[in-house]
C-alpha positions in Angstrom: 0.3 -8.4 -8.5 -2.2 -7.5 -6.5 -4.1 -4.1 -6.3 -4.1 -3.0 -2.5 -6.0 0.2 -1.1 -3.4 2.2 0.5 -5.3 2.0 3.9 -4.6 -1.5 4.3 -0.9 -1.1 3.7 1.2 -0.3 6.2 5.4 -0.3 6.7 7.0 -2.1 9.5 10.3 -2.0 11.0 11.3 -5.1 12.2 14.2 -7.6 13.5 14.9 -11.0 11.6 14.9 -13.7 14.2 14.2 -17.5 13.8 10.8 -18.7 14.4 12.2 -22.6 16.8 8.8 -23.6 16.2 7.5 -27.0 14.8 8.7 -25.9 11.2 11.6 -22.9 11.9 10.7 -19.5 9.7 12.6 -16.1 9.5 10.4 -13.7 10.8 9.8 -10.4 11.5 7.5 -9.8 14.8 4.8 -7.0 13.9 5.1 -4.1 16.1 2.1 -4.0 18.4 0.3 -1.0 16.8 0.1 -2.3 13.4 -0.8 -5.5 14.8 -3.8 -4.2 16.3 -5.0 -1.7 12.9 -5.0 -5.0 11.1 -7.0 -7.0 13.8 -9.4 -4.1 13.3 -9.1 -3.9 9.5 -12.5 -4.5 7.5 -10.1 -5.2 4.7 -8.8 -8.4 7.2 -9.6 -12.2 5.9 -7.9 -15.1 8.1 -8.5 -18.9 7.6 -9.3 -20.9 10.3 -5.8 -21.0 11.5 -6.5 -16.7 11.8 -3.5 -16.1 9.0 -3.9 -12.9 7.3 -3.3 -12.7 3.5 -1.0 -10.5 2.6 1.0 -8.7 -0.1 4.4 -8.7 1.2 7.3 -5.8 -0.2 10.9 -6.5 0.6 13.3 -4.0 -1.5 12.4 -4.5 -4.7 11.0 -8.4 -4.3 6.4 -8.3 -3.8 5.5 -11.9 -2.7 2.0 -13.2 -1.1 1.8 -15.3 2.3 -0.2 -14.8 5.1 0.6 -13.4 8.8 0.6 -16.1 11.2 -0.7 -15.3 14.6 1.5 -14.8 17.9 1.8 -13.8 21.0 -1.9 -11.9 20.2 0.1 -10.1 17.2 1.6 -11.1 13.7 4.9 -12.9 12.2 6.0 -11.9 9.0 7.2 -15.0 7.3 10.7 -14.3 5.0 10.7 -17.6 2.8 14.4 -19.0 2.3 14.4 -17.2 -1.7 13.5 -13.6 -0.9 16.2 -13.6 2.0 18.6 -14.7 -0.5 17.9 -12.2 -3.2 17.6 -9.4 -0.9 20.8 -10.4 0.8 18.6 -10.4 4.5 20.0 -12.8 7.5 19.4 -13.3 11.0 19.8 -10.0 13.2 18.7 -7.6 9.9 16.6 -4.6 10.5 14.2 -4.7 7.2 10.9 -2.3 6.4 8.7 -4.4 5.2 5.4 -3.3 3.4 2.6 -5.5 4.3 -0.6 -4.9 2.1 -3.8 -6.7 3.5 -5.6 -9.1 0.2 -8.3 -9.4 1.6 -9.1 -13.3 1.0 -8.7 -16.2 2.8 -4.9 -17.8 2.4 -4.5 -20.7 0.5 
């Protein structure tokens, strides 16, 4: 698993909701203060679409993904296999650990 510095890790609490864009996803909106800190961090790398590579942790599960820019902040996508493993449903309040990786997402 990727190693990250403590100053590039954020614990966030948020509600799981369904983003109904071109490809629907279950997501958690990062709180505005956290989104501002991530955007200002020198460790934040992003691609041409503004996605930020991260290591997310939820319960006992950790995975690499990218935060997606949305309305001036970021969304954390929750894959179906992660939601099943952690028994997460729409409307649940979850605690996510977000660790910036600093490399461009693939």
